[in-house]
N, C-alpha and C positions, 0 to 999 in steps of 0.2 A: 938713116936716109940718108943718103946723098942727090944731090942736081947740079946743073951746070946753067948759068947764066946765059940765056940767048938772049938773042936781038930780037926786040920786036916792032919794027918802024925804027922813029928815032931814040927810044929806048930799049933798056934791055929790062928780062924778067925770067924766073922759071917756072919750067912745066911742073903739075902738080900732077900726082901718079891718079889714075883713076880708083884707085881704091882709098886714099885720102880724100878724094873730090864727094864718091857715094857716102863715107864712114861721117863727114862732117855736111852733108847734105849743099853740097857748093856744086850750081850750074853757073852757064857762062852769063856774065852780069851780076851776078853774087858781090855782094859788098862784103868788103875784109875788113879787119881794122889791122892795122901795124903798129906795133908798141916796139919802140927802139930803149935797152938798157945797157947795163956797162958790160953784159955779156953778147949779146947780139940784137937780132930780131925777131919778135913773136907775131906771128901772126893766125888772125882768130877770126872766124866768120862773125859779122854783127848780126845781133840779135833781131828783128825787124820789130817795129811801131806795132803794139797792137791795140786799137781801138776798137770799141764795141760800137755797133749801129747803137742810135739815138734809145730804140725801144727796148733793146736787151740793157744797155745801160741804167735806163729808167727802173726794170725790172729787178736788176740786182742791187741799186739803190735801194727803193721799196722794200726788198727780202732782209736788207741789213739794218734797217730803219727797225722793222718788227721785230728782228731778235734782240736791238737795245730796247725796245718794250718791252719784251715777255722779261727782258732781265733784270728790267729795271722793277718791274713789279712782281717778280719773285725777290728781288732784295727788298724790296719795301718789306712784304709778308712777310718774310724773315725776319726782318729787323722789329714785327709787331708783339714778338716773342721774349725780346730781351730787355732785362730788367736794367735800369741807369743807374 
């Protein structure tokens, strides 16, 4: 795919085709990361930081703790039948 460098105020930039914007879910104001390497530039969408609301985070932590307790109980009962 080919693009030209254009003037944007005092800076320069490129226009991204609508197809690419849709494909990568980019909208005006989206953050992107630019990586520089020996071969050129790599542009990729920034992943939004996902944070859970307190209630959801607590419920998720409680569920994970229950899974740990269930595993510990199962493991302990499984060990009862093992001869040392």
